[in-house]
C-alpha positions as CSV (number, residue, x, y, z in Angstrom):
1,X,75.5,113.6,57.5
2,X,76.4,116.1,54.8
3,X,80.0,116.6,53.8
4,X,81.7,119.8,54.8
5,X,84.2,121.5,52.5
6,X,86.5,124.5,53.0
7,X,87.2,126.4,49.8
8,X,90.4,128.5,50.0
9,X,90.9,131.0,47.1
10,X,91.6,134.7,47.1
11,X,89.1,135.4,44.3
12,X,85.5,135.5,45.5
13,X,84.2,134.8,42.0
14,X,86.2,131.6,41.8
15,X,84.9,130.5,45.3
16,X,81.4,131.3,44.2
17,X,81.8,129.2,41.0
18,X,83.0,126.2,43.0
19,X,80.1,126.6,45.4
20,X,77.7,126.6,42.5
21,X,79.2,123.5,40.9
22,X,79.1,121.6,44.3
23,X,75.5,122.7,44.8
24,X,74.5,120.7,41.7
25,X,75.4,117.4,43.6
26,X,72.5,115.2,44.8
27,X,73.5,116.0,48.4
28,X,75.4,119.3,48.2
29,X,78.1,119.7,50.9
30,X,78.2,122.4,53.5
31,X,80.7,125.0,52.5
32,X,83.1,127.2,54.4
33,X,85.2,129.9,52.6
34,X,88.5,131.6,53.1
35,X,90.5,134.1,51.0
36,X,94.0,133.2,52.3
37,X,95.8,130.5,54.2
38,X,95.7,132.4,57.5
39,X,91.9,132.6,57.2
40,X,91.7,128.9,56.3
41,X,93.7,128.0,59.4
42,X,91.3,130.0,61.6
43,X,88.3,128.3,60.0
44,X,89.9,124.9,60.6
45,X,90.7,125.8,64.2
46,X,87.2,127.0,65.1
47,X,85.0,124.8,63.0
48,X,83.9,121.5,64.5
49,X,84.3,119.5,61.3
50,X,85.8,119.9,57.8
51,X,86.0,116.9,55.6
52,X,88.0,118.4,52.7
53,X,90.0,121.5,51.9
54,X,90.0,122.7,48.3
55,X,93.1,124.9,48.1
56,X,94.3,127.3,45.4
57,X,98.1,127.3,45.1
58,X,98.4,131.0,44.3
59,X,97.4,132.7,47.6
60,X,98.6,136.0,48.9
61,X,100.3,134.4,51.9
62,X,101.7,131.2,50.3
63,X,104.6,130.4,48.0
64,X,104.6,127.3,45.9
65,X,103.3,124.3,47.9
66,X,103.8,126.0,51.3
67,X,100.0,126.1,51.8
68,X,99.6,122.4,51.3
69,X,102.6,121.7,53.6
70,X,101.2,123.9,56.4
71,X,97.8,122.4,56.2
72,X,99.1,118.9,56.3
73,X,101.3,119.7,59.3
74,X,98.7,121.6,61.3
75,X,95.6,119.5,60.4
76,X,96.9,116.1,59.2
77,X,93.5,114.4,59.4
78,X,91.9,116.8,56.8
79,X,92.7,115.9,53.2
80,X,93.7,118.6,50.8
81,X,92.9,118.8,47.1
82,X,94.6,121.5,45.1
83,X,92.7,123.5,42.6
84,X,95.1,125.3,40.3
85,X,95.2,127.2,37.0
86,X,98.6,125.6,36.4
87,X,98.3,121.9,35.7
88,X,101.6,120.8,34.2
89,X,103.1,117.6,35.4
90,X,105.8,119.2,37.5
91,X,103.2,121.2,39.4
92,X,101.0,118.1,40.1
93,X,104.1,116.2,41.3
94,X,105.1,119.0,43.7
95,X,101.7,119.1,45.2
96,X,101.5,115.4,45.7
97,X,104.9,115.3,47.2
98,X,103.8,118.1,49.6
99,X,101.0,115.9,50.9
100,X,98.0,116.8,48.7
101,X,95.5,113.9,48.3
102,X,94.2,115.2,45.0
103,X,94.8,117.8,42.2
104,X,92.3,119.3,39.8
105,X,92.8,122.0,37.1
106,X,90.5,125.0,37.4
107,X,89.4,124.3,33.9
108,X,87.8,121.0,34.9
109,X,84.1,120.4,34.5
110,X,81.6,120.6,37.4
111,X,81.1,116.8,37.1
112,X,84.8,116.2,37.3
113,X,85.0,118.5,40.4
114,X,82.2,116.6,42.1
115,X,83.8,113.2,41.3
116,X,87.1,114.4,42.7
117,X,85.6,115.8,45.8
118,X,83.7,112.6,46.6
119,X,86.8,110.5,46.0
120,X,89.2,112.6,48.2
121,X,86.7,113.3,51.0
122,X,85.9,109.5,51.1
123,X,89.5,108.7,51.8
124,X,90.6,108.1,48.2
125,X,92.9,110.1,46.0
126,X,92.3,111.9,42.7
127,X,95.1,112.6,40.2
128,X,94.4,113.7,36.6
129,X,95.1,111.0,34.1
130,X,96.3,113.6,31.6
131,X,97.9,117.1,31.6
132,X,98.2,119.2,28.5
133,X,97.1,116.2,26.5
134,X,99.8,113.9,27.7
135,X,99.7,111.1,30.3
136,X,100.8,112.1,33.8
137,X,104.2,110.7,34.5
138,X,105.1,112.4,37.8
139,X,108.4,111.4,39.2
140,X,108.6,109.8,42.7
141,X,111.6,108.8,44.7
142,X,110.1,105.4,45.5
143,X,109.9,103.2,42.4
144,X,108.4,99.7,42.1
145,X,110.5,97.1,43.8
146,X,110.7,94.9,40.6
147,X,112.0,97.8,38.5
148,X,114.5,99.0,41.1
149,X,115.9,95.5,41.7
150,X,116.4,95.0,38.0
151,X,117.8,98.5,37.4
152,X,115.1,98.8,34.7
153,X,111.4,99.5,34.2
154,X,108.5,97.1,34.9
155,X,106.6,96.6,31.7
156,X,103.5,95.0,33.1
157,X,101.6,94.2,36.4
158,X,102.9,90.7,36.1
159,X,106.4,92.0,36.3
160,X,105.5,93.5,39.7
161,X,104.2,90.1,40.9
162,X,100.6,91.2,41.2
163,X,97.8,88.7,40.9
164,X,94.7,89.3,38.8
165,X,92.7,90.3,41.9
166,X,95.4,92.6,43.1
167,X,95.5,94.2,39.7
168,X,91.7,94.8,40.0
169,X,92.3,96.4,43.3
170,X,95.0,98.6,41.9
171,X,92.8,99.7,39.0
172,X,90.1,100.8,41.5
173,X,92.7,102.6,43.7
174,X,93.7,104.6,40.6
175,X,90.0,105.6,40.3
176,X,90.2,107.0,43.8
177,X,87.8,104.4,45.5
178,X,88.2,103.8,49.2
179,X,88.4,100.2,50.5
180,X,84.7,100.0,51.2
181,X,83.7,100.8,47.7
182,X,86.5,98.6,46.3
183,X,84.9,95.7,48.3
184,X,81.5,96.4,46.8
185,X,82.8,96.5,43.3
186,X,84.8,93.3,43.6
187,X,82.4,91.6,46.1
188,X,85.1,91.2,48.7
189,X,85.1,91.7,52.4
190,X,86.7,95.0,53.5
191,X,89.4,93.0,55.5
192,X,90.3,91.1,52.3
193,X,90.6,94.4,50.4
194,X,93.0,95.7,53.0
195,X,95.2,92.7,52.5
196,X,95.2,93.2,48.7
197,X,95.9,97.0,49.1
198,X,98.9,96.2,51.4
199,X,100.2,93.8,48.8
200,X,99.8,96.3,46.0
201,X,101.7,99.0,48.0
202,X,104.5,96.6,48.8
203,X,104.8,95.7,45.1
204,X,105.1,99.3,44.2
205,X,107.4,100.2,47.1
206,X,104.8,102.8,48.1
207,X,103.9,104.0,51.6
208,X,100.4,105.2,50.6
209,X,97.9,105.4,47.8
210,X,99.2,108.6,46.4
211,X,102.7,107.2,46.1
212,X,101.2,104.1,44.4
213,X,99.5,106.3,41.7
214,X,102.7,108.1,41.1
215,X,104.7,104.9,40.9
216,X,102.2,103.5,38.3
217,X,102.5,106.7,36.2
218,X,106.2,106.8,36.5
219,X,106.6,103.2,35.3
220,X,104.1,103.8,32.4
221,X,102.1,100.8,33.4
222,X,98.8,100.3,31.5
223,X,95.8,98.9,33.4
224,X,92.7,97.4,31.8
225,X,89.6,99.5,32.1
């Protein structure tokens, strides 16, 4: 079954560009379009299925991250990925705090767009690894338990108490892979992956994958490729 995506942007040329980039995928998604948040809410209320919302931050009827917050409140099962001309670290952090499952600058390539769409629609997350040439270091209230307890900063995955296998799982979480694909990559049963994911979240004092990514960035942890 083909993925269905809702593109929300008040510029028709931008929407058309995104549609064109998505159409280059091997199995292009079905696309709905909206020019403002109100139109997006109507589409979501009347369409049988939407797998992902691609949301511009600067809409005529939104302020800051209010569009993300409204979508998450009204349609919590539909993931939201922000497409924005502004891609500084503070903006990315605000969007993730508001409930976005992904963030992509409008300057990103079509290949990067398609990768991000697949990751977020598949239940993963997508966060840029760099903004303005610098590593993303978005702040998050929940820090890793090891760092909090010591009043300092964890310097390695070992400091967090992660095993080698849990570190592998965390690396794939940061790439936006859902549990099923993590299992395939590591040749693990999906149930085993869930156990490792739970352990990783506990170690990072995170409630979900987005918080885990933010905690890793905040702590400046380096993971092997």
